[in-house]
N, C-alpha and C positions, 0 to 999 in steps of 0.2 A: 639792637644791631648785632648780627650774627656773623662772626668770621669763620671763614672755610680755608683751610691751608691745605695745599698740595706739596709742590716742590718749591723750596725757597728761592725768591728772586731778590737779587741785590738791589737796594735803591739806588746805589749810585750809577747803575747803567741805565735806570729810568729816565733821568735828565738827558742823557746823551741821545737816547732814542727819540725823545720828544723833540730836541733841538735839531736832530738830522731831519725829522719830518717836516718841521717847520721851515728849515732851509730849502729843503726840496720843493715845498710849497710856494716858496717866494719866486718871483720872476727872475729867471735866469739862474735858478738854483743849482744847476749843474755846473755854472761857471764861478769863477772867483767872486766873492761877496764884496760890497763896498763897505766903507767905514760906518754908515748909518746902519746897513744890515746887520753888520757883527755887533753893533751896539744893542740892537733889538734882540738879537740872539743871546746875548749875555744876560739881558734883563729879564727874558723867558727863563733862562736857566736859573736864575736867582729866585723867580717866582715859584718855579717847580720844586726846588730844594725847599723853599719855605713850606710849601704844601706837604711835602713828604714829611717834614719835620712834624707837622701837626697830626698827620696820619699816625706816625710812630707813638706819639703822645697818647692818642685816643686808643690805640691798641693797648697800650701798657695799662691805662686806666680801666678798660673793659676787662682786662685779664685779671685785675686785683679785685673787682667787684664782687664774683662768686665766694671768694674767701673771706671777704668782710661780711657778706650776707649769712654764710653758713655759721660764721663765729658768733653774730648777734643772734641767730635762730637757737644755737646751742646754749648761750647765755641764757635766753628766754626760757628755753626748756628746762634747764637747771633750778631757775628760780621759781617756776610755776609748779603748782601741785602735781603730782603724778596721777594720771588717769589712764585706764586701759585704752590701747590704741587697736587699730584693725589687726586681726590676725595675720602672722606672717608666716608664709609656707616654711620657710627655713630656720625659724627660731627654735634654737636648742641652747639649754643651759650649759655653761662650761663646766669642767669637773671641779674647778676652783670656786664656783659660786654656790654659797650655802642655802640658796633659795630652792623651794621646792615647786614643780611644775604641777599643776592640776589642769586636767583637759576640760575644756569647755563644750557645751552642746551647741551647735549650730542649729538654725530653724528647722533644718532637715533631719536632725538627730544625730548627724556625723560630729565626733569631737575635733575641736581645733586646738592649736597650741597658744601658749602665752606670747605676748607681743614684743616684749622689751626685758632685756636682763633686769633682775631685781624685783620684777613685778609678778604677781600671780592673778590671774583670771579665774574667778570661781563663779559657777553657775548654780542653778537649783539641783542639779543631779550631783555635783561635787558637795555642795552643802548638806543634802539630804541623803547621807549615807545609808546603806542598807542596815547597819547596825542600829542607828537612831529610828529607822522606820520600823525594824524588828521590835525594839523596845517600847515604841509607841503602840503597836499592835497588842503586845503583851500587858500593855497598861502601867508600865513603869516609868513612862514619859508622857507627857500631855502635849496636845497641840498649842501652836499659838493662836491668839485671837483671830477669829475670821478665817481659819483654816479648816478644811473638811477632810475627811476620809471616809471614803465609801468602800465597803469591804464585803463583796460576796464571798461566801465560803461553803466548803462540803465537807462533811465528817463521817466516818464509817467506822463501826465498832463491832467486833466479832465476841460472842459471849457464849461459852459452853459450861453447863453445870450438870453435875450429877448429884441427885438427892436420895437418901434412903426412902424407901416407902413400905409400909406394912400392908401385906396382902393376906387374904384368907381364901383357902380351897381346900375341899375334901376334909372338912373338919380340922384343918391345921392352919397355923400362921406361919407367915415367912417374911423375910426382909429382902426386898428386891431394889433395884435402882430405877429411879425416874431420871431420864435424860431429856435436857431441854437445850435447844441450839436457837440462838438469836442472832440475825443480822439487823444492826440498827443504822440507819441513813438520815442524816440531817442536812438540809440545804436551807441557807439563809442570807440575810443581807443585814449588816451592820453598819451603822452611822455613827462617827464622832464628830463632834464641832469644837473648835477652841472658843473659849470664852473669856472676857476681861477677867482681871484678877487671878491669873494663873489656874483657871478652871476649866472644866471640860464637861459637856453633856454627851451621853452615850444612848444608843437606842439600837434594839436588836430584835429582828423578826425571824423566827425559825420556822421550819416545817419539818416534820418527823414521820418516817415511814418505816414499819418493822415487820420482818418476815420471821416468824417463829415456827419451829417444828419440834414436836415433842414425841417422845417414845415412853408410853406408859404401861407398867405391867398389869396384866389382868390375870388373876388366879396365880396359880404356882408356876405357870409355864408360858402363859400367853402374853401377848404385846398389843398395844393399840396405839397406832402411829397416826399423828395428825400434822397437817401443815396448814398454818393460818397466817394472815398478814392483816395490818391495820395502818391507817395513816391519819393524820390531824394536823392543824395548825399547832405550832409549838407555843410555849410559854413566852409572850413578849416580855422583854426586859427594858427597864428604863433606869438609867444611872447618872450619877452626878459626882465627878472627881474633881479633887482641889489638891495642888501642889502645897504642902505643909512646910517643907524645909528644902532649901537648895544645898547642893553639895558643897562643902567648905571644909578643907582639910580632911580630918578623919571622919567628919560627919557626912552621911549619904543624902541623896535626894529622897524625900518622903512624900508619898502621895496618898491621900485619904481617899475612900471610895464608898458611896452607898448605892445600892441596887435594889430595885424592887423587881422580882421576879413573878409575874402575874400568873392567873390560873386560866389563861385564854385556852390552852390545850385540853383535850380530852384525856381523861385517865385509861380509857379502854376504847378500843375500836376492832370490831370484828373478832371479838373474843380473845383479843391480845392486849395485855397491858402495856402502856406506852411509857410509863415511868415518868409522867408529867401531870399537870393539872391542879398543882396546889400553889397557894399564895407563900411566898418566901421573902424574907427581907434579909440582905446580906450587907455586913459592915466589914471592910478590908482596909489594910494598911501594907503599902508597898514600899520596899527601900532598894535604891539602886547606887552602887559604888563602882567606879570606874578606875581601871588600871590599864590604860590603853596598850594593846588592843583588846583588852579584855574588860567585861562589864559583868558584875556580879549582882544578882538580884535575890530578893528573899519577900516573900508575901505571906501574911496571915489573915484569915478571915473567920467570921462566925456567922452562920446563918440560922435565922430563927424561922420555923416552919408554923403555918397557922392551920387550925383544925377545918376540915371540910367533909361533911357527910358523916360525922362521927369518927373520921380517921384523922390522925395527926402524926406525920412523919417526924422522925426524930431530929432534933436540932443537930446542926453538923459544924465541926471545926476543921477549918483547912490550913495546911502549910505547904508552901512551895519553896524550894531552893533551886536556882538555876545560875548557869554562866553561858555568856555569849562571846564569842571570839570574831572579830573583824577579819576575815581572811583576806579581804581586799575592800576598796571602797564600795564595790558593787555587790559584794556577796558576804554573808555572815553565817556562822555555824552556832548552834546552841545545844544545850543539855540541861535537863531539869528532872527533879524528882517531885512528882505532885502527889499529895497525900490528904486524905479527908477521913475523919473520924465521925460517924454518925451514931447518934443515940438511938436507943430502942424505940420502935413503932409503938404508938398508943390507939387503942380501939376502945370506943366509949369510955375514955378516962383511965384505962387499964393498960399498962405496959405490957408488950408481948416478949416474953423472956426469949433471948437468943436472937432478936431481930436486929441488934446493933451491928455495925458493918465498919470494916477498915478497907479502904481503897487506896492503893499505892500504885503510881504508874511512872516508869522511867521513860521520858520523852526525848527524842533526838530529832533536831530540826536544821533546815537550812533556808536562807532567804537570799534572793537575787533580784536585783533592779533590772527591769526589762525595758524601761523608758523613763522619760522624765517624770511621769506621774505614777507609774505602776510598779509594783513589788509583788513577787512571787514568793509565797511562803508555804513551805511543805514540811510536815513533821509527822513521826510515827511513834506510837505508844506501845510499851510492852506491859502488860499486867504483871504485878508482883504478889498479889493475894487473890484468893478465891473468888472474893466479891468484886475485883476488878475486870475490866474487859480483858480477854486473852490478848487481843492486840488492837490497834486503832490507828486511823490514818485521818490527818486533818490538812486541808488544801485550801488556802485562801488567796485572794488577789486585791490586797488594798490599793486603792487609788486615790491620789492626794490632789485636792483642789484648793 
């Protein structure tokens, strides 16, 4: 029963109106009424007053029902477990509330706010912050079981080297400079899949294209300039990683990793050495220590190379030190020092003196979440030694499934 009120009407005037209407309706209503008619009018007046009392009682009962229902609903809500409600447009935390609000992503991608004070709605975007996604791409964190990361990537490296060359001409010997410039392009696809027992399988299919130009001295004053390029499927990599230790107090996260770098690529194409085409087995250990919003990483590795066509590249020891900063839930910044120390090359079982190398790169990177599944990662490397690339660029787009 819905009550609608406009201007108040006094109940005391209603019986009088009804009685006057009845009096006018009686025969001779305009003349003086008889004793029996007066008695009937009084009986009607009494009946009308009784009805009005019942109406007042019903009105008071109806007015009290919403309060009782809201009180009961409030009691049920306070006793029931807290569950996320539908997003409210004007839900904003008060300054005194110590709770933190995290935006949720609606099906269309637009963020919505939390629904009630004291509750925080967290979705995949908020749970998978850019920092964690970046650490996963770097290998410091592993995926949960039945999670997949598909990562297309592009890498570019520029190398310029000048080597002394001994030339002869007109019965004399002279030392001149051989100049080699290389542009190395790598395009590939990586797949990471989370497995039970805190482990992960990794798969990498690269493709390499190299453009090389050289200027070689001829005689005492001449030059021979060449420009060649070559391409090949890269060395396919297959790896297995496992979390060995969870971060606890002063102890960091530890991840062990074994990677087989196959020899599916060609060592040379179009007269250009590609720097691939050997079987290698790499053993690595990565450590992660968090001090929010910072994450510190360290990694060591040892790579064993296998002989092919009487040539055996030197074994290599690697060391990486890095730090990542969560600038926001959607963006992270990183810096790392990447170093490798390669032993001397062996040909027919004999070491080539002076062929050992030290590569050192200072890498600066940034990552940002583009959507609920996609992360954009960009990094630039600066070579610090002669054997390192002068500079390099790496762009990847990990997508989470």
